[in-house]
N, C-alpha and C positions, 0 to 999 in steps of 0.2 A: 555498465559504465565503470571504468577504472578510476579510482580516486586514491589520494595519498593516505599514508598511515595516520598522520596527524588529523586529517579531516575525518577519516572514518572513526577515530577515537572520540573526536569532539561531537560527532553526530549522535553517538550512543548516549550522551549525557543528558539529553532532553527528549520529551515526547513531541512529535511533530503536530499532532492533532490537538494538543492542549493549548489553551490561551493562558499565558502567564501574566501575573500582575507586574507592574513596572519594576519594583525592587528585585523581585525574583528573576526577571528576565535579564536585568543588568548584571546580577551576580553570576548567572550562567554564562553570560557573554564574557565577563572578565575572567572566569575560571577556564574557559575553553580557548582563550586567546593564545595562539601559538606563533604568530608572526613576529618578526623583529621590527615592525613598524606599527604605527597607530592604525588599528583596524577601524572600519566603518560599521555603524549600526544603521539598519534600515528600519524605519518605524512606520507602521500603518495605523491610522487613526480614523475611526468612523465618527464623524461629527454630527451626523443627522441633519446636514444642511442640504436642501434641495437646490441645485444650481439653476434649475429652470424657473424658480420663483424670482420675481423681480426684486423683492425686498432683500434677498441675499446679497445683491450687488452693493447694498448700502453699508455693509459691515466695514468696509475700508474707510468710511468717512466718520469723523468724530464731531463732537459739538464744540471743539475748541475754536476760538476766534480766528486762528491762523489756518484752520483746515480748509481744503478746497470746497467749493460749492457741491452740494449733494445732487446726484442725478435726479431727473424728473421721476416721480413715483415713489421716492423713498419716504417712509413714514417714521423716521427716527425723531 
């Protein structure tokens, strides 16, 4: 696959298989920015939440008086 010179140079500045902490990842991103516009960062986060569990649907509901009613089965 043919890529541009700036892209190829930026790719060399980090390891693909390494998981960076947030501060280090942001520094690498800022240092490799080559575009004349605001670039986008894609973030992947593993929250450890099981979407199949019924209680995970309750996270959007709070205990404030103005909050909507909780769905059936929520144990908050």
